[in-house]
C-alpha positions as a printed Julia matrix, in Angstrom:
130×3 Matrix{Float64}:
 -12.77  -25.81  25.5
 -14.59  -23.21  27.56
 -14.27  -22.57  31.26
 -15.7   -20.44  34.03
 -12.73  -18.14  34.61
  -8.93  -18.12  34.3
  -7.05  -20.1   36.94
  -4.9   -17.89  39.17
  -2.02  -17.32  39.01
  -2.24  -17.11  35.22
  -0.49  -19.98  33.46
  -0.42  -20.69  29.74
  -1.92  -23.96  28.6
   0.43  -26.22  26.63
  -2.48  -27.4   24.48
  -3.59  -24.24  22.74
  -1.54  -21.35  24.15
  -4.44  -19.84  26.08
  -4.59  -19.56  29.84
  -5.62  -22.49  32.03
  -9.29  -22.22  32.97
 -11.33  -23.3   35.95
 -14.02  -25.65  34.72
 -15.72  -26.75  37.95
 -17.74  -24.64  40.37
 -16.09  -26.18  43.45
 -12.68  -25.05  42.2
 -14.07  -21.59  41.36
 -15.46  -21.17  44.88
 -12.1   -22.21  46.37
 -10.2   -19.67  44.22
 -12.63  -16.88  45.12
 -12.53  -17.84  48.81
  -8.73  -17.77  48.81
  -8.81  -14.33  47.15
 -11.18  -13.12  49.88
  -8.8   -14.37  52.61
  -5.62  -13.0   50.99
  -6.93   -9.59  49.82
  -6.25   -6.74  52.23
  -9.06   -4.26  52.93
  -8.48   -1.24  50.69
  -6.66   -3.29  48.05
  -9.76   -3.66  45.85
 -10.33   -0.15  44.55
 -14.08   -0.29  43.94
 -14.8    -1.99  47.28
 -12.35   -0.92  50.02
 -14.11   -3.1   52.63
 -13.46   -6.34  50.69
 -10.99   -8.84  52.11
  -9.8   -10.48  55.29
  -6.22   -9.27  54.87
  -4.56  -12.26  56.51
  -1.16  -10.62  56.0
  -2.27   -7.71  58.19
  -2.04  -10.08  61.16
   1.61  -11.01  60.52
   3.16   -8.98  63.32
   0.6    -9.8   66.0
   1.55  -11.95  68.98
   0.74  -15.64  68.64
  -2.26  -15.96  70.97
  -5.83  -17.17  71.28
  -6.97  -13.55  70.83
  -5.19  -13.38  67.47
  -6.9   -16.57  66.3
 -10.26  -15.27  67.48
  -9.78  -11.97  65.59
  -8.81  -13.8   62.4
 -11.72  -16.24  62.72
 -14.17  -13.38  63.28
 -12.84  -11.49  60.26
 -13.1   -14.58  58.05
 -16.65  -15.25  59.23
 -17.76  -11.62  58.71
 -16.24  -11.35  55.25
 -17.59  -14.72  54.14
 -21.12  -13.83  55.24
 -20.94  -10.51  53.4
 -19.2   -11.49  50.15
 -19.8   -15.23  49.81
 -23.08  -15.89  51.67
 -23.47  -19.25  49.92
 -20.39  -20.51  51.83
 -20.73  -21.66  55.43
 -17.69  -21.92  57.67
 -17.58  -25.37  59.29
 -14.23  -25.15  61.09
 -11.12  -22.95  61.24
  -7.89  -24.45  62.54
  -4.62  -22.69  63.22
  -1.22  -24.32  63.31
   1.81  -22.45  64.55
   5.02  -23.21  66.4
   2.98  -23.53  69.62
   0.97  -26.45  68.19
   3.59  -27.9   65.81
   7.16  -27.73  67.18
   8.61  -28.68  63.76
   7.03  -25.6   62.15
   9.1   -22.47  61.64
   8.38  -19.83  64.26
   7.58  -17.18  61.67
   4.83  -19.14  59.9
   1.15  -19.63  60.56
  -0.91  -22.28  58.85
  -4.63  -21.79  58.52
  -7.02  -24.58  57.55
 -10.62  -23.7   56.81
 -13.31  -26.29  56.26
 -16.37  -24.86  54.55
 -19.69  -25.9   53.06
 -20.66  -24.74  49.58
 -24.43  -24.53  50.02
 -25.66  -24.67  46.4
 -23.37  -27.63  45.66
 -24.06  -29.32  49.03
 -20.39  -30.19  49.35
 -17.65  -29.6   51.9
 -14.16  -28.49  50.92
 -10.98  -27.38  52.69
  -8.68  -24.45  52.09
  -5.15  -24.44  53.54
  -3.07  -21.27  53.63
   0.36  -20.79  55.15
   1.71  -17.3   55.66
   4.86  -15.98  57.3
   3.95  -15.0   60.84
   6.02  -13.2   63.45
């Protein structure tokens, strides 16, 4: 059966030995959006401006300014590289908001609208943060 693109990380299918494929556009947008958030600027050789680089914020102090900088970077990059996606809401969870959370982790929840599909989806990412 055909698909749009391989699912990342690459995993072999038990059915036919090929790689698992993404077969729905909503899932494809989510994978591409996650790649945009996780890719550090300079990591993509042919486009050194691509990426939010969420890991680049790991050693910043946990503050409202940090969250604002991350939100601005996500918004800028989304407008440039995925203009069909509209950011609805960005939420941050850290030890300050969730006492049970490890102090060196930051959880990011992004709610976004996929314009052409007229559907809202959420992306959750947790990264070590300290």
